[in-house]
C-alpha positions as CSV (number, residue, x, y, z in Angstrom):
1,M,35.1,-48.5,-23.2
2,T,34.7,-45.1,-21.8
3,E,31.4,-43.1,-23.0
4,R,32.3,-39.6,-23.5
5,N,29.9,-36.6,-23.5
6,K,30.0,-34.6,-26.4
7,I,28.7,-31.0,-26.7
8,T,29.3,-28.7,-30.0
9,I,29.5,-25.2,-29.6
10,S,28.6,-22.1,-32.5
11,F,30.4,-19.1,-33.2
12,L,27.8,-16.0,-34.3
13,P,29.9,-14.3,-38.1
14,Q,30.6,-11.5,-35.5
15,D,32.4,-13.6,-32.9
16,I,35.7,-13.7,-35.8
17,Y,37.7,-12.9,-32.5
18,L,36.4,-15.7,-30.4
19,W,37.5,-18.1,-33.5
20,D,40.6,-16.9,-33.7
21,F,41.3,-17.1,-30.5
22,I,39.9,-20.9,-30.1
23,Q,42.4,-21.7,-33.3
24,N,45.6,-20.3,-31.7
25,K,44.4,-21.8,-28.4
26,K,44.1,-25.2,-30.3
27,E,47.9,-25.0,-31.0
28,T,49.1,-24.7,-27.9
29,S,46.6,-26.5,-25.6
30,N,43.8,-29.1,-25.8
31,V,41.1,-26.8,-26.1
32,S,38.6,-29.4,-24.4
33,E,40.4,-29.4,-21.2
34,Y,40.6,-25.6,-21.8
35,I,37.0,-25.3,-21.9
36,R,36.4,-28.0,-18.6
37,S,39.1,-25.9,-16.7
38,L,36.7,-22.5,-17.5
39,I,33.5,-24.3,-16.8
40,M,35.0,-25.5,-13.4
41,Q,36.3,-22.4,-12.5
42,D,32.8,-20.9,-13.2
43,M,31.3,-23.7,-11.2
44,N,33.4,-22.9,-8.2
45,N,33.4,-19.4,-8.6
46,D,37.3,-18.9,-8.6
47,R,37.0,-16.0,-11.4
48,P,39.0,-13.0,-10.3
49,Q,36.6,-10.4,-9.2
50,V,36.1,-7.1,-10.9
51,D,36.8,-4.3,-9.6
52,E,35.0,-1.5,-11.1
53,E,36.6,1.1,-9.5
54,K,40.0,0.4,-10.1
55,I,39.0,0.4,-13.9
56,V,37.7,3.8,-14.2
57,E,40.3,5.1,-11.8
58,K,42.7,3.2,-14.6
59,L,40.9,4.7,-17.7
60,L,40.8,8.5,-16.1
61,H,44.7,7.9,-15.9
62,V,45.0,6.8,-19.3
63,L,42.5,9.6,-20.7
64,K,44.6,12.1,-18.8
65,L,47.8,10.7,-19.9
66,N,46.9,11.1,-23.7
67,E,45.5,14.8,-22.9
68,V,41.8,14.4,-24.0
69,I,40.3,17.7,-23.9
70,I,37.0,17.5,-22.8
71,P,35.0,20.9,-23.5
72,Q,34.6,23.4,-20.7
73,N,31.4,23.2,-18.5
74,S,30.1,26.7,-17.4
75,S,29.0,25.2,-13.9
76,T,31.3,26.4,-10.9
77,V,32.9,23.2,-10.4
78,S,36.4,23.3,-11.1
79,Q,37.6,22.1,-14.4
80,K,39.7,19.1,-13.0
81,A,36.9,17.9,-10.8
82,Y,34.2,18.1,-14.0
83,I,36.6,16.2,-15.6
84,D,37.1,13.2,-13.2
85,E,33.2,13.2,-12.2
86,E,32.3,13.5,-15.5
87,M,34.2,11.3,-17.0
88,K,33.7,8.7,-14.3
89,N,30.1,9.0,-14.8
90,T,30.4,8.2,-18.1
91,I,32.8,5.3,-17.8
92,T,31.0,3.7,-14.7
93,N,27.9,3.8,-16.7
94,L,29.6,1.7,-19.7
95,F,29.3,-1.2,-17.4
């Protein structure tokens, strides 16, 4: 008989979105296999690398498309440069 190792994971009350995701995942795939594959990817470092610069640029692009209004600054820097640099710094600080 094959012995299986088991582990239990818990979800915090604020992790309801994770719980919902796992419940949906359970309907379409084997959750144990899914978790094992995530662990193997992590062990092999096969995760896609996050390019923070690209994320910041995309966020800036979306903000501009949605015409986000930034209060004017009294500095001598042009409005466009101020918005880009200020927003970029703010977004970067979120990481």
